[in-house]
Rosetta silent file (secondary structure, phi, psi, omega in degrees, C-alpha in Angstrom):
SEQUENCE: XXXXXXXXXXXXXXXXXXXXXXXXXXXXXXXXXXXXXXXXXXXXXXXXXXXXXXXXXXXXXXXXXXXXXXXXXXXXXXXXXX
SCORE:     score description
SCORE:     0.000 S_00000001
   1 L     0.000  129.163 -178.491  104.864  -15.414  -39.034 S_00000001
   2 L  -108.928  122.072  178.845  101.554  -15.965  -37.267 S_00000001
   3 L  -112.992  120.992  178.579  101.594  -17.181  -33.702 S_00000001
   4 L   -85.246  137.398  175.752   98.311  -18.305  -32.222 S_00000001
   5 L   -98.395  135.575  179.859   97.803  -17.711  -28.558 S_00000001
   6 L  -106.528  123.187 -179.903   96.054  -20.411  -26.623 S_00000001
   7 L   -71.316  131.848  177.528   94.059  -19.263  -23.643 S_00000001
   8 L   -70.646  141.819  179.027   94.940  -21.121  -20.489 S_00000001
   9 L   -65.884  152.100  178.028   91.996  -22.897  -18.906 S_00000001
  10 L   -75.349  111.303 -178.458   90.458  -21.315  -15.825 S_00000001
  11 L  -109.607   16.576 -178.120   91.852  -23.338  -12.942 S_00000001
  12 L   -61.478  -25.926  178.519   90.697  -21.060  -10.126 S_00000001
  13 H   -60.539  -28.900 -177.542   88.330  -23.808   -8.959 S_00000001
  14 H   -62.288  -31.862 -179.781   91.358  -25.850   -7.877 S_00000001
  15 H   -66.078  -29.409 -178.090   92.134  -23.417   -5.071 S_00000001
  16 H   -95.953   -8.997 -176.629   88.732  -24.081   -3.506 S_00000001
  17 L   -70.469  141.545 -179.606   88.657  -27.829   -4.156 S_00000001
  18 L   -63.985  -28.657 -179.889   88.842  -30.126   -1.145 S_00000001
  19 H   -63.778  -28.930  178.821   91.489  -32.257   -2.840 S_00000001
  20 H   -67.957  -20.007 -178.676   93.885  -29.312   -2.656 S_00000001
  21 H   -98.694   -9.766 -175.285   93.568  -29.489    1.106 S_00000001
  22 H  -110.901  -22.164 -179.237   93.927  -33.273    1.489 S_00000001
  23 L   101.844  156.205 -172.622   96.798  -34.273   -0.779 S_00000001
  24 L   -77.607  -17.420 -175.822   97.085  -36.291   -3.955 S_00000001
  25 L   -56.144  -39.251  179.496   97.519  -39.735   -2.390 S_00000001
  26 L   -67.404  -34.709 -170.601   93.761  -40.275   -2.102 S_00000001
  27 L   -93.080  -14.608  176.804   93.113  -39.174   -5.675 S_00000001
  28 L  -131.800   65.984 -176.170   95.979  -41.004   -7.391 S_00000001
  29 L   -74.126  164.500  175.214   96.135  -44.348   -5.551 S_00000001
  30 L   -61.687  149.724  178.782   98.308  -47.278   -6.489 S_00000001
  31 L   -53.632  133.817  179.684   96.736  -49.575   -9.115 S_00000001
  32 L    87.406   -8.771  179.248   94.154  -51.843   -7.517 S_00000001
  33 L   -80.143  160.259 -179.237   93.786  -49.637   -4.432 S_00000001
  34 L   -72.503  143.548  174.520   90.438  -48.323   -3.276 S_00000001
  35 L  -109.165   11.153 -176.696   89.179  -44.943   -4.467 S_00000001
  36 H   -56.528  -45.976 -178.217   86.378  -44.911   -1.881 S_00000001
  37 H   -66.177  -40.061  177.663   87.942  -42.178    0.256 S_00000001
  38 H   -61.964  -43.937  179.667   88.629  -39.959   -2.768 S_00000001
  39 H   -65.275  -35.393  177.369   85.019  -40.330   -3.920 S_00000001
  40 H   -63.410  -44.889  178.655   83.786  -39.492   -0.424 S_00000001
  41 H   -64.168  -43.887  178.142   85.829  -36.286   -0.412 S_00000001
  42 H   -59.670  -38.180 -179.392   84.641  -35.423   -3.917 S_00000001
  43 H   -62.506  -23.322  179.617   81.061  -35.920   -2.813 S_00000001
  44 H   -94.093   -8.558 -171.072   81.520  -33.140   -0.247 S_00000001
  45 L   -89.301  130.384  178.742   83.295  -30.768   -2.627 S_00000001
  46 L   -72.557  -15.547 -177.761   81.516  -27.783   -4.182 S_00000001
  47 L   -95.275    8.433 -174.653   83.998  -27.816   -7.079 S_00000001
  48 H   -54.344  -47.910 -177.132   83.138  -31.350   -8.154 S_00000001
  49 H   -66.742  -38.794  177.501   81.380  -30.412  -11.412 S_00000001
  50 H   -64.620  -38.584  178.918   84.154  -28.000  -12.473 S_00000001
  51 H   -63.901  -47.157  179.911   86.699  -30.707  -11.716 S_00000001
  52 H   -63.809  -42.933  177.456   84.858  -33.308  -13.772 S_00000001
  53 H   -58.032  -44.564  179.310   84.419  -30.871  -16.671 S_00000001
  54 H   -60.756  -46.837 -177.779   88.150  -30.142  -16.598 S_00000001
  55 H   -61.900  -41.989 -179.960   89.048  -33.848  -16.550 S_00000001
  56 H   -69.725  -41.645 -179.105   86.768  -34.643  -19.472 S_00000001
  57 H   -67.568  -29.088 -176.666   87.880  -31.627  -21.523 S_00000001
  58 L  -107.605   12.002  176.142   91.560  -32.432  -20.947 S_00000001
  59 L    51.183   46.151  176.246   91.300  -36.210  -21.282 S_00000001
  60 L   -65.130  124.611 -174.342   92.696  -36.890  -17.809 S_00000001
  61 L  -106.721   -7.646 -176.896   93.377  -40.609  -17.778 S_00000001
  62 L  -126.933  147.350  173.907   94.630  -41.157  -14.242 S_00000001
  63 L    85.831  177.555  177.404   93.200  -40.582  -10.797 S_00000001
  64 L   -97.948  124.295  179.283   89.824  -39.573   -9.432 S_00000001
  65 E  -130.861  129.456  177.740   88.469  -36.345  -10.902 S_00000001
  66 L    59.690   26.439  178.507   85.043  -34.943  -10.131 S_00000001
  67 L    84.422    4.047 -179.259   84.171  -38.046   -8.154 S_00000001
  68 E  -117.781  141.557  176.419   84.770  -40.455  -11.038 S_00000001
  69 L   -78.622  176.013  178.665   87.539  -42.996  -11.524 S_00000001
  70 H   -57.451  -46.604 -177.743   89.411  -43.507  -14.787 S_00000001
  71 H   -64.608  -39.835  179.765   87.045  -46.310  -15.821 S_00000001
  72 H   -66.788  -39.014  177.454   83.947  -44.280  -14.966 S_00000001
  73 H   -67.373  -39.299  177.756   85.168  -41.277  -16.997 S_00000001
  74 H   -62.285  -43.705  178.108   85.962  -43.551  -19.935 S_00000001
  75 H   -62.844  -41.369  177.861   82.478  -45.036  -19.744 S_00000001
  76 H   -62.638  -42.890  178.539   80.965  -41.540  -19.603 S_00000001
  77 H   -60.718  -45.462 -178.260   82.980  -40.478  -22.676 S_00000001
  78 H   -63.887  -39.417  179.112   81.828  -43.543  -24.607 S_00000001
  79 H   -63.921  -39.889 -178.972   78.197  -42.932  -23.675 S_00000001
  80 H   -74.217  -23.228 -179.971   78.410  -39.325  -24.884 S_00000001
  81 H   -78.462  -21.311 -176.154   80.083  -40.358  -28.158 S_00000001
  82 L   -79.528    0.000    0.000   77.220  -42.654  -29.129 S_00000001
């Protein structure tokens, strides 16, 4: 029997991310709510690019990741697929 081991992604960036210090409410708002505050916080965060890479690699479909909303990440994916 062969068991493949899957390496866990490096999530050390999350410890330094500003979102870890502010709480999830800003980053996972109710449908139709503003994501302006989440994007502002992301804009100040040094981990923004690592966060966005993680979201794209793991097909995160909800919330603000790396400064982009769900719709913005979907648009980015579509642009890269073409």
